[in-house]
N, C-alpha and C positions, 0 to 999 in steps of 0.2 A: 068263564071269561078271563082272558089273560090280562094281568096288570103287573107291569114291572119293566126292568131294564135287562136286556140281553146283550152280552159282549160277544160279538162275532169276530172270528179271525177270517176276514174277507179273503177269498181266493183271487188269484190273478185272473184277469180277463172278465171278471164280473163287474158291472157297475154297482154303485151303492144302492141304486133303486132296484136293480135285479135282485139283490139280497132281500130288500124289504118286501118286494112282491112275492118272492118264493116263501118267505117265512110268515107272511101274513096268512097264507093258506095253511101252513103247518100249525099255527096257533089259533086259527079260526077267529081272528080279531081284525076287524076292518081298520080300527084306529091304530096305525103303526107309522113310525117315521124313524129316520136315522139322525145321529148327532154329528154331522160333518162329513162331507163327501170325500171319498177316496177315488182317485183316477182308476180306470180299469186295470192298468198295469201294476198298480200298487196292491199290497197285501197288508194284513194286520188288523189292529183294533178298530172295530166299527161298532159303537154302541147303538142298539136299537131300542126304541121306546114303544111299549104296547099299552093299550087301554088308557087308564087314568094317568099313567106315567108320561103320556105324550104332553101333558101340561108342563112337564119339567124340561122339555127340549130347549126352551128359550134360555134356561139357566146354564145349559151345557155349551152353548154356542161360543162362549168366550174362553173356554178352557184351553190351557197350554197343551201343546202336543210334542211328542218326542219321536223322531224318525231315525231309522238306519237307511242311509241312501248310498247308492252307487254313483260315483262321479267318473265320467269318461272324458278325459282331456284329449284335445286335438280334433274334436268333432263339434260342428254346429248344425242343428237341425231346425226345421220350422216349428216343431212342437216343443223344443227344448228338452226332448228326451229321445231315446234311441228308437222309438216307434215311428218317428217322423221322417220326412224327406231330408236327405243330406244337402246342406247348403254350402258347407265349407269344411275342408279337411286340412290340417296343418301338422307338421312334426311336433311331437311332445318331448321336450327336453327339460321338463321341470323337475327339480330335485325335491326331496322330502322337506328340506329346510325352507325352500321357496314356497312350497305349498302350505306349510304350517304358518309361515309369516303372512301369507295371503288370507288364510282362514281367520287370523286375528283381526283383520280389517273388516270382517263381516259379522262381528259380534257386537251387540248393542242395538240401539234404535236406528233403523234403516228406512230408506225410501225405496219402494219396490214398484216397478211397472208390471202389472199383471200380464200374463202371456195372452196372445191372441187365441190360442186354443184353451179357452176357459169358459165357464158358464156365466160369467159376468155379462150383464145386459147393457148395451149402449143403444139408445134410441129404440128400445123395445126389442132388439135383436140380440141373441146370445152371440158372444164373440166367436165361439167355435163355428157357428153357422156361417158367419161372414168369412172366417178364415178358409173354410172349405170351398168357398166361392172365389178364393184368391184375393179377397179384400183385406185391407189392413186399415184400422182406424186408430185415432189418437186415444190413448188410455190415460186416465189420471193416476198419478203415483199414489201409493198407499203407504201409510206408516205401519211398520211391523217391528217386532223386537225378536232378535235372536239372542237367547240367553246364554247359549254355549254351543260350540262346535268342537267335537273331538275327532281326530284322525285315527281310525281304528286299524286301517291297513292301507298300504300304498305299494303298488308294483307296476312298473311300466307306465302305462297311461291310465290305469284304473285305481281309484281310491274308494275307500269305504268310510263314510262319515256318520257320526251320531250327532243329530241336530235337535236341540231343545228350543222351541220357538213359540211365538204367540199365534193366536187365531189369525187366519188370513194370509199366512206365509205360504208362498208357492216354492216348494223345495226345488223343482226343476228350474225355476227362474233363478234361484240362488246358485244352482250349478252352472247355469248359463253365464251369470254375472261373474262368478269365480273364474271361469275359463276366459272371459273377456279381460278381466283384470290381469290374469297371468300372460295374456297375449297369444295363447294358443287355441283359444276357444274351448268350450266344454258343454256337456249335456248330462242329463240324468240317465243312468243305465238301469237302476232298480230302486224300489222304494218300499219300505216296510214301516208301518206305524206301530211302535212298540208301547206307547203310552198315550192316552187321551184323557186329560183331567185326572180323576182318581182311578181310572181303569187301565189295566195293563194286560199284556199277552197271557200272563198266567191265569187270568180270569176268563179268557176267551175260549170259544168253542168253534170247531171247524164246521163247515156246512155238512160234511159227511156225518159227523157226530149228531148234528141237529136233525138231519133228515132221517136218521135211523133210530132216534131216541123215542122210547115208548112214552115217556112223560116229560116232554120238553118244558112244560111250565115249571117243573122243579128246578130248572136251570136259571130262571129269572131272578134277578136281584131286586130287592125292594127299592122303591123310588127314593126313600130317605138315604140310601147309600150314596146318592149324589151330593148330599148336604152334610156329610159327617164332619166336615171341618168346622161346622157351627155348633155351639153348645145346645143342649136339649132342655126343654122345660115340660114338666108334667102339670097339666092344668086341673084346677078344681072344676066341679060340675058347673058352677056359674060362669067361669071363664070359658069353658068348653062351649057352653051355649052361645056365648058372644061370638066365638070363632065360627061356629056352625051357621050363625046368622050373618056372617060376613062383617062383623063389627069388631073393633078393638076394645081395649079396656086399660084402665090405669094400672101400672105395675111399678112399684117402688123398689129400690134397692138392687136393680139389675143394670149392668153396664149397657151402654148403647151398642147396637149392632144387630145382626141377624140371629134368629133362634129357630130350632126345630121344635114344633109343638106336638105333644102327645096327650092322648086321653089317659085316664087312670087305668084303663085296661091295656094300654100300650099301643093303641092305634095311632099311626102317624096321621096327623090332622092337617098341618099346614107349615109353610115357611113364613115367618113373621119378622118384623123389625121393631126394635125398641128404640124410641127416640123421645126425649123430654118426658121420661116416665110414663110413656104411652106405648103400649104394644099393639101394633097394627098388622093384620094379615097381609102378606104379599101375594101368596097363591095357596089355595086350598087343594088337598089331595084326598079328602075323605069321600066315601061313597055316599051319594045323595039318595 
């Protein structure tokens, strides 16, 4: 039975759910899910959670992401990327200095209106379903944070950007808004996720590798790899019994915060939080 986290290098033109469905069969594990949707045109880091590790998905949802994105200036499309229908085309006379100055305006806490071509639901309907029918509805703005934007390359109307941002950021909307700010319009021409939380492309595996691998379970990362930023605690037999029964216990002399809990044999048991000298389990990961 597969239990763990797999870092996939998602190929272009696959949906995130396509990847999950295909690898669910490879690992023979019904319990499987991904940690953050990538658009079909996007490639890169897509963490998949199998077996008991699916209990950890909720902790990954808030992870920061880093992308390398293509920005095409002078074009506006209905999907905010180059796969959509062309709505407007303008000459692009933006200099490198003007682009870099504009990028600085899009770093920090921002308000972003999600695109119509997205899976967000309004009135029980996914926005992209309405968009495909030619409908447009009002969307609420979202608070996002762009930690940094680096200009990696710029030639003609095409720029390559490295973007470190918070959960919920639509990079194609960022490209659209950059183009609008510059006055020439813009859209996203390519997208690759190179980092998602603690996981990067160096840890990822291509679909070709996974589908030909004789022992794919050997490529799974342990679920506690998601929580390595928290200190670890090895429990006594009595403390372990409390955790296995879903109960907390008094623990003195430890700073408040989250901890990884392990048995004396090294088994990862749970994520817990210390508060007011009481250690309470947040989520357990041991086999029942």
